[in-house]
Every structure is written in structure tokens, then in C-alpha cells.
C-alpha positions, 0 to 999 in steps of 0.5 A: 676812292671813297667819299665823305659827303659834309652838308650844312646849313649855317645862319650866323657863321658858326656852322659854317667854320665847324664844317670847314674845319671837319673838311680840313680835318677830312682832307688831310686824308688823301685816299678819302675824297671830301665833298663840302656843299651846303644844304641848298646845294646837296641833292639826293645824288650827293648822298648816294654817291658818298660813303659816309657823312657829316651832317652840321646845322644850327640848333634855333629854337630848339629845333633843326633849321629849316634849310637843314631840315628841307635838305633831308625832306628832299633827299629822304625818299630818293636814297631810302633802301639805297645807303643802309648801314653807312656811317655818319656824324653830326656837328651841332652850334647851339646857343645854349644846348644843341641836344635837340637838333643832334637828336632829330639828325639821329631820328632822321638817319635811323630811318635811313639806316645810318650808323654813328660814328660818333657822339653828335658834336655840340658846340654852345655858343652862349648866345642868349640875347636877339643881339647876340643870337642874330650876331656873326660867330666866331668859334674858337681854336679849341672847338674848330680843332675838335670839328677838324679832329671829327672830319680827320676820323671820320676820313681815316675811318673810311681810308682804313675800310673801318666803316 
């Protein structure tokens, strides 16, 4: 059985909602095992044991969050040269843009020689005040459906042997 690993970090709940929605979508494919782990819990062994990945993170101050970056720092060298060609997708929860966090994930995964399975899915919350930025997020059903569709597509690709 193939495994899809979803690794996420969330500060105010938006990214957690995105990751859980992607996992729900992926779990519709019964021939694929879906693992959902926080960035703090995920280890290099988890990355090695998976066949494809979804990396989900918020963008803070125009960059990937520290905890997600720390996951990549911990896992990077132990898996380097051992996961080439596997597919990945990324989910970004951002206040206004999200492209820099997506670009950072793309640079890291390029070093691992992973192949993107989809364009980054960026959901903008439009949080622009300190209060809105720090508040718990509630994403729309439409946004969560897009995350679920991405998870389902990743799992279907694994099940079909496309990647």
C-alpha cells in the first residue's frame, strides 16, 4: 500500500483546517494510506516511508513559518539522495500573498529532487490587522473543498501508479 504523508504547521488554525481537509480528501482513496503529522512530530523516517507528500504551512512575515522550516531542517540531510522523483504538493495559508512561502517549499523540495504534482494552493485570509492576524481562522467551505480535492488527487495519483 502506498503512503501519502501530510506535514503541517498551524498557528491560528487555518493551515490545520487545510491539512485536515486534504487528509479527508485523500482518505477517500482506500488503496492509499494517509498520514497527517504536525511539523513538530514528523521525522525523517516518516518522509522516507512515504511515497508522496503534501506540505502545509502558514506564511508569516512573508516567509515560511519557523516550525515548518525546522521540520525541513531536521529531515533534509537524512533523506537527501533517497527520495528523488517522488511527488509533492503544497498548501499555504496567508494573510495577503503566500507566494514566498510556496517558493521556499519549492526550493527545498528541488534540493530533494521531488516533483511537483500541482501548483501551490494558496488561501488568503485577508488578515491585515494585528488582531485579525492573531485571531483563530475559519476558512470557507469552498476553500476547504479545494484542499480536499488536492488531497484526493494526490491519493488517486498514487493509487493509479501515476506517481
